[in-house]
Steps between C-alpha positions, in 0.01 A plus 500: 500500500705823513754667272751777552459865397711463183283213384187706562638782284589249229151348504330840480729589211407172333130585530567843349703350217250239383445553128156506341615648171456289188803671348712398800376144479581488128860614571557204731341239277832357378618448857217258581553124432303382195282266709368789715255763388606854587168562673545203732851603591390857575203389711714260703747780581224744595332246725826419672547869584137561605501204739764682707263789582383353832863451601578862410197623700607301803851641486394862432258517786171687526636855473680447165258272317262783414768743378753261344330182382138591425590755226714239324217245521261764363719549195531123458122458510452774238753337266349155556146618427611686187676191369240241603730315742224311682734242653715775645201691632376187673831464685510873587150478659601195700812680625310817590265291713796431728594865541256593784686279746810712445325841506333722757120495483473866396736451206335192348250722324761587236460143364133546414549716185757253365283197544193698391660572163567133447145411601339755268735487198582128458253266331658173610280343772786338695684833525186679618444233768862536618456879522180450703680255730772758566250782548308299759819458702576869467144609597534301825774744608324823394300737717133573438591846366749352254246247377244776447738730317702249289325164474141605450582719196688200357195274543278768346729525201508122459121469491400823324769552237498291184766256618570133437260246651803344673545832689143494627527131578806555718354824637208307654747350748604847626151604610473294820849597635418869437154459652664368819737796517288802418307672779261689277144362476465660156815331376384163641168539322678592175729197519211265577303643209787450257536134597129424487473681169796309352342171610146566371557719192403280207700692240823457700760244387433158659848471650451832681159401630636167622785675686250738664273216608792323665562812713141545620535248780809674636318836476206357697733399781610863536178687415250403770229749409522418128463121537129491405576680174797269428290193576230621260764543229644150562155342484447663160846391382431139605238496227703691236513376143878472512616174659832650613318766700275243664807294591686806637201599711521176702810590696392858563166380637684257725717783636203700616263224605627505859354853529154400379221479755269199532227658287739574213647151516160341461322743267779646281809278505338153501338541154839612369665184636238283333565685175876449533458127552299472178698749293542407135877545508740263672731767640223664702391168650863405565578829679183472699570138600838594644327747737230271639664425835547868569140563398367231730674666794313821420166321463539315829383814679155465342499120533486432125690213338655530156545123476251462208700757302828323593369161386365654178843639414669177607292327232569766234571380149828696488799327670657831607182598684487164676865533586455849652207367702686192617798706613264676742351182643679490833459874564133489398436203729664684787278802434191277469551210747129410512511405133816292521360159591154550357570627146871534434622151602265310264595732216867463593490120463312536174749744349801300615381208293326668207712810429655446156740796493815398684598854599164546670523161671850581627358816654214305660741248649719774648193668656365168623817438700445834677141404580556149636583606860175700513270219386308262719683169548260302281508762225881525509524122469274499194692784336831324562362183338390706201846655467668159535276364224669747266832319538361167395496397134175689447663840541710685247876539544458873568238429770725240664790743500282772652401268787864397552601863531273530806499141627719575801241752622220249443688232692561731795127500579424141392466225760727191474195281437393712202856496367511123517156451353510748212821692434763223516313262262436788261869595490612142450269469199717762333812284540567490124297795374597602147549863594837541674382805694225291655751229599723774648208625708447150639872455578521830686180459698496136611745564790243741645273199556741292708318582824194312374692185398655216700842346425357204312304724265807716440717195435253328269384797292688825552863382498466288184330794328785734586769252390321464166476879466880516527498354148247746363577670168455847652801638690283700739310188604819300560640779715172543691483123560850497650413791729168333585679183612716714728183651646352155560802357684526819707152435633524119499862419586414134555449468124838640407714186519254296296497769236881523495512123431227518230629322190295713259652810654852357499473412130490871419862537612620274216243584236625568149320833490711760680186699593389210720845470659489869568157484670623205707769730638237750605287226652791361700579850625138548613492163679828564683400854596151412624534136607682338792876457510459134407432608138857631457679162474224374271521785252836677523720228344283478190481879491877534493531242217341764280812715545636309202187545290573582136248790491620827661146595602476191721839570661399861559169385660707279730738775623204736551334228710819463707485873580150449646593175675824621660334572834350149512829309448746438782877490449528119488237471225665779301840331527363159405261583211541861391859619514641280222231568237488868594875534446449383142209735446713798603716417194201436275517599133183706536550848648156509667557163668838619633342821631227321701743228609722767658193644677399151621850437640485834687160406650623156605800651682286729713 
């Protein structure tokens, strides 16, 4: 987005003219509607102006931002800090983070003092984090000399002066970017020391220590020679008294584990992993469980399996831990293929049946679908049978729905004989399930099984079921049943004429409930669209009789169907059965019916 020069001048003037004076606000109080607080009105106006700063910077160009815009922003930050405008400061920091893309690299350094003042003088955590985010983007465009002369003194001030804990917390995130930029070994050592000290210092605020711990893994990726010291610190933190620090140490340890040698993996890291898996607090175990697949990849180089730890966490008493473990099942199995058939498959079948938390079971089902192609044929068949057992009456409605969500994937790797022997009978048992979502799952998925059924089985069981579902109380099921019948006749056109003559289906067209007449229209449309041309004379006359239906919704369903069917009807059929009723519908009393009738007429004339 760009603006002209006059608009830029106006926006800069608006920034300069923003009022932070309580006296000025009091003067304007009478001008504000009674239902608005003066503070809210002022903040909204200030935010509207500040959000234009990126646009101004883009228009001004690199050479003018430093001399024209930055001084105005400096004044605005000073006024906002003095008046405690945290919401405004948050927006300013977010806007300043976009400035480097409009500035030359050498001039970006002028943004550091502005953001540094916000970082060091504002107590609000969210504002401090926004200032750190912007500073990280600015540091990426600075030279090593600029980092040494401007950024390092800022970090020193943050950690050594008596500032807010939010400042030190956000300041932890600046250490690694500066470490990557500086060329001085002394400065690197100083930055590393500050981060390690912030993480391990017991009298430091917990939030600051946690933020420092989260950065240790990133520091280890950049500081090759300091990795042993960082690993020692993380090992100590994994056994800290504070549960939040133990939890935070998990991810940092994962980030540096790829750099550990075989001896360290076995002697130093493995005891830590055992400790994580048995940690007293749920969050630590949950965070650790989500990293198990990545860990197994690292431990493959020493030939050690973490499957016992995986299974232990999969059987944890906390649902969130089991869920985090289950979400890693496919990835862990891929990293540990030797354990898949021996240990994981038996546990998989057990947890599919016995898991009592539905969120966890849904995760297990989703991961199982990913695993099926990788299993031995006999194991895959057993797992499929276990999944199908969940959609019989013994499973909960949530479990059935979870299987339905992935049934198409299951069917894609299931043999026709297994479909016929297990899946089809199981689905038909749910014909009249009390939960409408379960019935909907059956209606949507039965057509996927047509390849495993012969015409007689479809005629005797599937078609009657779908016709009965057209009278279901749930609208979604009626609609899905109509679409399902269209799918069936598309694949089995020989069944179309018999279905078009079905008396139970025809009775819907004259039923006293308009919802059933309406679904009959949709069904007729599906049969004509997907069936042979011989269905048209069987269905179209009755379809057009509904042009005189007393309910506008039925008439509207009819004209919408004619729009879809226009390409299937030849001129003689249109003249004989459609033209007369459609002429009346174009003059219908309902505006929506007239609108779609006009569209249907246009389609029929093409």
